[in-house]
N, C-alpha and C positions, 0 to 999 in steps of 0.2 A: 504495499499498497505506500508506504513510504517513497520509494521510488518512482513510485507512477503518478504523486503529484509533485514533487521534484521542479518537472520540467527537463529538457535536455540542457545540457552544462551550457550550454554557449549563450540561450537565452538571458546568461545572468548580467547581468552591470553593477562591475564591480566599486569601491570608495576605497580607495588607499590614502590615508591619512599620513602626516610628519614620522610616525611611528616606523614608518614603511616606505623610508629612502632606500636600507638597504635595498628591495624585495626590485625597487624601482629604477635603482642602477645596474644591481641585476640584469634585469631583461632588456634594459640598454646596450649594454654591456655586446649579451648574445645577441640582437636584431643586429647592433653594428658587426658582427663574427658573419651572422650568415648573409647580409650584405658584402662583406667584403667577400667571401668565398664564391656566392653565387655569379662577382663581377668577376672573379678568378683572381684574387687578390691570395695572401698568406694571410687568417686573424692573431690575433694574437695569444702566443702561449705554445705554436703549434709548429714544433721543430721542422726544417728546411730536412728534405729528403734526404741528404748526406750527416747530417747531422742526431738519424735516428738511430741509431744504434748503440746513443750515451745515455752512458746510466747515471738518473738525477737520484743526489743525498739532501732526503729532506730530514731535517735535526726535530725529530719529536720523539715527545714525552708526557709520560700521564704520572702522575705520583706526586716526589714532593722531592728536590732536587737538595745537597748539600750544599752552601754557603761557598763560591769558590773565594779562596785570600783572605781567609783571616775570619 
């Protein structure tokens, strides 16, 4: 019953506010990347084919680290 009364997802109207700046920025970046790729460019964050085998090192850690130097 709930699904049939909500309507099609595309019919919704979204009201983004000031606290949704991150969502707005992310959507803008995705839209720009799609447009750039569509026009034959290389979007930000995409490595050139020559660099495709490089290993990226990400420093991520969950927990508490000891204080460095003192």
